[in-house]
C-alpha positions, 0 to 999 in steps of 0.5 A, a space after each residue: 441478498 440481491 446478488 445481481 446488485 452485488 455482482 454489479 458492485 463487484 464488477 465496478 470494484 474490480 474495474 476500479 482496482 485494476 485502474 487504481 481509481 479511488 473508489 467510493 463503495 456504497 456505505 464506505 467512508 471516503 476522505 473527500 469528493 472525487 473531484 478533490 481526490 483526482 487533483 492529487 499530483 505535482 501541481 506546480 513546477 520547480 520541484 526536484 525529482 525526489 520531491 516529485 516522486 515523494 508527492 506521487 508516492 503520497 498521492 498513491 495512498 489516497 483513500 487509505 485509512 489513517 491509522 494511529 501508529 500506522 506506517 512505523 513498521 520495520 520497513 516503510 509501508 502501511 501497517 495496522 495501528 493501535 488505540 492511542 488511549 484517548 481518542 474514541 475514533 482510534 478504537 478501531 485503528 488496530 483493524 485499519 491498515 494504513 498510515 499516521 501522518 509521519 508514517 505517510 511522510 516516511 513512506 513517500 520519501 522512502 519510495 522516492 529515494 530508496 532509503 528510509 530517511 524519515 523513520 520517526 515521529 513528526 517531531 523527529 522529521 521536523 528536526 531531520 538532518 536531511 533538510 536541504 532548506 527550512 521555511 518559517 511559519 511566517 513565510 507561509 506557503 509562498 516559497 514552498 515546492 511540491 514535496 516539501 513537508 509542512 509541520 504543525 505544533 507549538 514546542 513539540 511538532 505533532 503533525 506533518 503533511 506533504 505539500 503538492 503545489 497550488 496551495 494544496 497538500 496531501 495528509 493522513 489527518 486523524 483517526 476515522 478519516 482516510 488519506 486526502 488532499 486538502 488546502 494548506 493550513 498556515 494559521 494556528 500552530 503551523 510551525 513551518 516547512 522542511 525541504 528534504 535533501 534526497 540528492 543522489 538517491 533517485 536511481 538513474 533509468 537503467 540502460 537496458 530498458 528495464 525499470 529500476 525498483 528499490 528492494 527491502 529486507 536483508 539477505 534476499 536471494 535471487 534465483 535461476 527460475 521463479 521458485 525459492 527451490 531454484 539455485 541462488 544467483 545473488 544475495 542482497 545483504 540489505 536494501 538495494 536497487 534492481 533493474 526489472 525487465 518483466 514479471 509473471 505469476 509463478 510459485 506462491 511465496 509467503 514471507 515477512 507476513 506477505 503472500 504473493 505469486 508474482 516474480 520479477 525477472 531482473 536484467 541479469 536473467 535471475 528472478 526475485 519474488 515481488 515481496 521484496 520489491 517496494 511497491 504493490 504486489 504487481 509492479 506498475 508499468 512492468 510488462 508480463 514476461 509471457 510465462 505460464 502461470 503455476 497451476 493451482 494445487 492438485 485436487 478440486 481447488 479453484 483459483 479466485 482473485 481477491 480485491 481490497 487491501 489488508 485482507 485477512 484470512 482466519 483459522 475459522 470462518 469468523 472475523 474473531 478467529 486467529 489471523 492466519 495471513 493477510 494480503 496487502 494487495 489483491 492476489 490469487 487464492 486457491 479455494 477448496 469449498 465455501 460455507 455459510 457461517 458468520 455474517 460479515 459487513 465490510 466495504 458496503 457489503 454484507 455476506 455470510 459466505 466464507 471460502 476455505 483455502 488450500 492452506 486450511 484458512 478461511 476468507 469472507 467471500 466479500 473480498 473475492 471477486 465474483 457474486 456473493 456465492 461463488 459459482 462452481 465452488 462446492 459447499 464445505 
């Protein structure tokens, strides 16, 4: 293996991740040329705040896999899909963390409103009770505003996309592709469009200078310090809005299938794990609190940053071994040692090095920032 080339590609990958830039890695599939992907934003005036927020939430998923059944978990967000029983391209959807078309629309409006308004199929969404306006197929795209949902199907609606303006839309198209921007299609079985009524659901900017985020989950606690063992300040019985002042690395928490060591300090001084705040592991636009990160576990472990989304750890250094955990976003892991084991090809890289974490699970070094063999980490 050419470790110099791998090191260079990893540096580019890390930079792209830190800047949230869609990245075309060597050998990795991508949905559209970078020039098209860069155009994903609100491209026309007139949309409501909710419509604009929905567009930007959908655009934030550009490059994520289409996955049949993805996005239909207990809460809005990317999930692993499954084989649809007919399309050979769907055979690997159970390995792809992503969205199908209605899962993406559900996520976009949940992010925009803080409420799960569109939990269902594309047909359910077409007939939603949350419609502020409806447009027929004969009207085409002329009356549409960014955020309007476009639908296809004759009798039963089977596909939905988010209109972004200027004759463009963002969609999760089909298995084997990634979420993309594409010109609108108003021919064929185009069924019309729906404008979602999200009035009163966008939280106003907080007066204290913090940033408002929506939470998810039930019976979620806040604490006097960034630790689950600290005294409880509040308990949220269901999703709500919170005002976040800053965030910092602290105690690592595993809950609801996620692991994250980042905590948010709320406007009342209490702390909440970012696991229960809608958004990526590190909240965008939120400053660091300036606290001291929690040191890694005692012993000889080495903290290393991961990259990529939907990264799994296993009971053995083998992708066929049972899954221990998965990381939806980049995070920090503590490594005890590394070993040559099963050779893995992913994201355009091939590597047989695996690292054993402090919980005993294993992760391929492909998803660890650094060279193929980590410097300073002993052999298992």
